C-alpha positions in Angstrom: -38.3 -7.5 -8.0 -38.9 -9.5 -4.1 -38.4 -7.9 -0.8 -38.7 -11.1 2.3 -38.1 -10.4 5.6 -36.0 -12.3 7.6 -37.1 -13.8 10.9 -34.0 -11.3 11.8 -35.9 -8.1 11.5 -34.0 -5.8 9.1 -32.0 -8.7 7.8 -34.1 -9.0 3.6 -33.6 -11.8 1.0 -33.8 -9.9 -2.1 -34.3 -11.9 -5.2 -33.9 -9.6 -7.6 -36.4 -10.0 -11.7 -34.4 -11.9 -14.1 -34.4 -11.6 -17.4 -33.3 -14.8 -19.6 -32.7 -15.8 -22.9 -30.3 -18.5 -25.2 -28.2 -15.4 -25.4 -27.4 -15.1 -21.4 -29.9 -12.5 -18.5 -30.0 -9.6 -16.8 -31.0 -8.6 -14.3 -30.9 -5.4 -12.1 -29.2 -6.0 -9.2 -28.9 -2.2 -6.9 -31.5 0.2 -8.1 -32.1 2.9 -5.2 -36.0 4.3 -6.1 -36.8 0.6 -6.3 -35.0 -0.3 -2.7 -36.5 2.7 -1.6 -39.8 1.7 -2.6 -40.0 -1.2 -0.7 -38.1 -0.3 2.7 -34.5 0.0 1.7 -33.8 3.9 1.9 -29.5 3.3 1.2 -27.2 4.9 0.7 -23.8 3.1 -0.5 -20.6 4.4 0.0 -17.9 1.5 -0.8 -18.6 -1.9 -3.8 -16.4 -5.3 -2.6 -16.1 -7.7 -3.7 -14.2 -11.2 -2.9 -12.8 -14.2 -5.0 -12.9 -17.5 -2.7 -12.1 -21.1 -2.9 -14.0 -24.2 -1.9 -14.5 -24.1 2.3 -13.5 -20.8 2.9 -15.0 -19.6 6.1 -14.9 -15.9 6.3 -16.3 -14.3 9.4 -18.4 -13.5 11.3 -17.2 -9.6 10.7 -18.7 -6.6 11.4 -17.6 -2.8 12.9 -18.0 -0.9 16.4 -17.7 3.0 15.6 -18.6 2.9 11.7 -21.1 0.0 11.6 -21.6 -1.0 7.8 -24.8 -1.9 6.2 -24.1 -4.7 3.4 -25.9 -5.9 0.0 -24.5 -9.3 -0.5 -24.3 -11.9 -3.9 -22.6 -13.9 -5.5 -21.4 -13.5 -9.5 -19.8 -16.4 -10.0 -19.9 -20.5 -7.1 -21.8 -20.7 -4.7 -21.8 -19.6 -0.8 -24.0 -20.1 2.5 -24.5 -16.7 3.8 -25.4 -16.0 7.4 -26.3 -13.3 9.7 -26.2 -12.9 13.3 -27.7 -10.2 15.1 -25.4 -7.9 17.7 -27.5 -6.0 19.5 -27.8 -6.9 23.0 -31.1 -4.5 23.5 -33.3 -6.7 20.7 -35.0 -10.0 21.3 -33.3 -11.8 18.9 -30.0 -11.1 20.6 -27.5 -13.8 18.9 -29.8 -15.5 17.1 -28.8 -16.0 13.0 -30.0 -16.6 9.6 -28.9 -18.4 6.6 -29.6 -18.7 3.1 -27.4 -19.7 0.2 -26.3 -17.2 -2.6 -25.3 -18.5 -6.0 -24.6 -17.3 -9.5 -28.3 -20.1 -10.3 -30.6 -17.8 -7.5 -29.3 -14.4 -8.3 -31.2 -13.5 -4.4 -28.7 -11.3 -2.1 -28.7 -10.7 1.3 -29.1 -6.9 3.0 -27.5 -7.3 6.6 -28.3 -3.9 8.8 -25.8 -2.2 10.7 -25.4 -3.8 15.2 -25.0 -7.9 12.7 -22.1 -9.8 12.4 -21.3 -11.2 9.0 -20.7 -14.2 6.7 -20.7 -16.5 4.8 -19.1 -20.1 3.7 -17.9 -21.0 -0.3 -19.5 -24.1 -1.3 -18.7 -24.5 -4.6 -15.0 -25.1 -6.1 -14.6 -21.3 -6.4 -16.5 -17.6 -5.4 -16.6 -15.2 -6.8 -18.4 -12.9 -3.3 -19.4 -8.7 -4.5 -21.3 -6.0 -1.3 -21.9 -3.0 -1.2 -21.5 -1.0 2.3 -23.2 1.8 3.7 -20.2 2.2 5.0 -16.1 2.9 5.0 -14.3 0.2 6.0 -12.0 1.0 9.2 -9.4 -1.3 10.0 -9.6 0.4 14.2 -13.0 -0.8 14.1 -12.8 -3.9 12.6 -14.1 -6.6 14.9 -14.9 -11.0 14.3 -17.3 -13.1 16.6 -15.8 -17.6 16.1 -18.1 -18.7 13.1 -18.6 -22.0 15.4 -19.5 -20.4 18.8 -21.8 -23.1 20.2 -24.4 -20.3 22.1 -25.0 -19.2 18.2 -25.2 -23.1 16.9 -24.5 -21.5 12.9 -25.9 -25.0 11.0 -23.0 -24.7 8.6 -23.9 -27.1 5.4 -21.2 -29.2 4.6 -18.7 -28.2 1.7 -16.3 -31.4 1.9 -13.3 -29.6 3.8 -12.3 -28.1 7.5 -13.6 -24.7 7.5 -10.4 -22.7 6.0 -10.0 -19.5 8.0 -7.5 -16.5 8.4 -5.9 -15.9 10.5 -8.1 -13.6 12.5 -11.1 -15.3 12.6 -9.1 -18.4 13.9 -8.8 -16.1 16.5 -12.2 -14.4 17.0 -14.2 -14.8 20.3 -17.0 -15.5 21.5 -20.0 -13.6 22.2 -19.9 -13.7 25.1 -16.2 -12.4 25.3 -16.9 -9.8 22.2 -17.3 -6.5 21.7 -21.4 -5.6 20.5 -23.7 -2.7 20.0 -25.8 -1.8 22.7 
């Protein structure tokens, strides 16, 4: 596997080794020893799977009390996946990185605690699968506006206006959000 540090320290783009032939393909999406040997010694406690239609935008989400690290990938379709540094003490506070993750490129992204996360669906449908380092905690769940001009995420065109949850539609701007020290 190839691990690439992104412009935001701690956020890692992962390109697994894919073995393919006329029958299909095989890849290892998680191997604790291999990841640890590459600097990602992680303990996952929860797996999640979401399915979304084209134009659905989920995020920007994070947890305060029980922050989650997330290893994300797409098993069907394509998304544009974004991580935003929301640690006030970080020299990268408010900065973001984004990558296309798809069932054809097999790329994964690791987003550590201290970052907000979101994605928009580029294909007709996308299955988004992710492992978390902490359990979901509804009382700790937070969000930041997906279109906050202070962050300035350049979301790709999907051919439709973003489809948001009620919670995401009223999320605060970064300047008004509870963030990490």
